[in-house]
N, C-alpha and C positions, 0 to 999 in steps of 0.2 A: 808865605801868604798871597804877594803878591799874582803868583800867580794861582792862588785858585779862585780871584778874586778874577779873574781875564778868564778862566776856563767860566766862572759861573756866568760872565756875564755875556762870554761865546754861548753857553748855552742856551739862553734867552733871545739874544740874536737872531738863534737856526729857529726856533722854539716858535719866535713871533715872527718870522718868515714865512714857515713853513702851515701857518695859522690863515694870511695871507688869502683872502680868496681870489682864484685865474680873473683877470678880466680877457672875457672875451671878443672883444672889439676887434671886429672889420669883416674883410668880407673872403670868404674859403673856399674854398675850388676840392671839389666830390675827387679820391683818390679812388677809382675801384681797385688796382691794383693792389693796392693795401688794407682795403675791405677786407667783411670774412661775413661770410652766410649774408650776403645782400641780395641771391637771387638775383629776377628778371634787371634789379637797381644796377646792374655790374653793366651795361649799356649807355642807362642813363648821364646826363647832362646838370650837369646839381650844384647851385651856389649859392651860399650862406652868406647873410651879409645880416650882422652882428651890433647890437648898440649895446650897453652898459651902464648905467649908473650904480650908486647902493640899494638902489629898492628893483630893480627894474629888470630884466634882461629881456629882449624886442628880439630875433630871428624870422629874416622873413626873406623866406626861401624859392627856390625860382628852379624848376624845371621843368626837363626835357625827358617825356621818357614817349619810343617811335611815335616822333614830329610830332607830338601835343605837351606846347606847354601851359604849366600849370602853377602858379604862385602859391603862397602858405605863410599866414602872422598864427605866430606864436606868442605868447608875452606871460611868462615865467617871474612869479614876485619872489624876490630872493629876501623876504623877512619873515619869509616861513610861512603866510597868510594862503591856504587854495584859496585857488581861482580859478574860474571858466578853460576849459580853452579846445578846443576840438581839436582834434587828429591830424593829419594829411589823407586823412582820407573820410572822413570828415562826423567820426562820431566825435558825439560831447563828453568831453572829460572835464573829472576833474583833477585840477592838479600840484603838488604843494611840493616845492622846493628847498632843498636845505646845503646849507656846506659839506663838509666832510672834507677837510685838512684846504688843501687848493680845486679840489672835486664837486663841482654840481649834480646833486641827488634832485633828481625829480622824477616821486611817484605820479601815475597817471591814474585814475580808474577809471573805466565805462560801464556803462551794464552789461551785462552780457545776454548773449543767446538768449536765453531760458529768463522768465520772473523771477526775479528778483535775486541774479548772482550780478555779479560783476564781475570785471577781466581788469586785474592791475596789471600794472608794468611800469618795472623801474628804467631811468632812462638816467644815463650815467651821460656828464661832458666833461674832458677835463683837455688841460694838453702838453704839450713834451712837455722837457724843460728846458726849448732853447725856441720855444715859444710860437713856432713855424707848424708846428702840427695840431689839430685840431680831432680829437678824438671824441666818438659819440658812441658811446653802447647804449643797447636799448634789448631787454629781458625780460621773458615773463619765466615764471618758476618751473621750472623741473628743463627748459629748454636751452640751448645753448645761444651765445647774447648776439646780437648783428656788433658788426663793431662798422661802423662808420668812420672813414677817413680823413681828413680833409686841408689841403694846401692854404698856407697864408696867399694871397693874390698879394 
């Protein structure tokens, strides 16, 4: 009987721990060697500074590509509400984020090149088990995802 109670308690404890959202707060430095399908980003310097509350994830990115420095801000609503954001390429987008366990999954919708069409991109952000590596997967339907990997600074 006691063994069953202990196992039940442990099962609930592990389930609760697995369901907790990740805390992405911190400064992250791009690691091109661990990243995949990044194309010309491989030569970029890229730092991402993240602050997070229960309701908002704020990402401040600084990149240097071919000597050109750019900054970009993105705010993710962690309550599931759809909010406007601008992609790093300057496209006006509607973003909607939700937790899937410890991963943050965000859908980006942008107007397509053809009137009345939409381009949908799914972005998944998650941490390594030790919390020292941040993964950012970005995918469009039918294409291999770009996986941007950051190391905690």
